[in-house]
C-alpha positions, 0 to 999 in steps of 0.5 A: 820735862826735857830741857828742849821742851822748856825751851820750846815752851818759853819761845812759844810763850814769847812768840804768842805774847804770853808774858806770864808763861814766859816768865814762869818757864824762864824762872825754872831754867838753870844758868846753863839752861839760860845760855842754851835757851839764848842759842835756841832763841837765836835759832827761833829768830833765824827761822822766823826772819827767814820766813818774814824776809824770804821775798825781800831782805833789802835795807828798805824792807828791814827799815820798814819792819823796824819802824813798825816795831818802833810804833808797836812798842812805843808804849812798852815798858822797855822800848825797843832799840831800833839801831840794834834791832836793825843791825841784828836783822841785817846781820841775819840778812848777810851783814854779819859784821854788824854783830861786832857792834852790838853787845851780846846782851842787846842782841838777846834783848832785841830777839824777843820783840822781833820774834813776837812781831813776826808771829803777831803779823803772820797768823799762818806762823801761829798755826805752824808754831810747832814746825817753827820750834822744831826747825829751830831745834834742828838748827840749834843742833846743827850749830852745836855740832859745828862747834 
């Protein structure tokens, strides 16, 4: 199994809410692979955010989305961090400076619930999951070439 296959398996499981598979795949990743998986997760989230907010990426639209997330995850074992969540989404909508105020750990922590909610709210994305994962792999490749 290639590393990218593992990354796709991990993100597919997260996006579809399959915590058992996500945990299993995550356990098999090496430390180096975890670092690259984080970059891939960011790419997946970027692709999904572009889809979710393509028609309206205004602050009110982002705030509504985060408020919905707060309701959706109110009883989760780890509640979402609304300010970090909104900051990450707004950063991807053009306010990049907000990431300076959010720790890398918090940036990663908020990605998974964002990914899960966007996919859960959009049945067409569930059907197009392979396209999303492939687009994210291409985006990650571009980022790695830019470094």
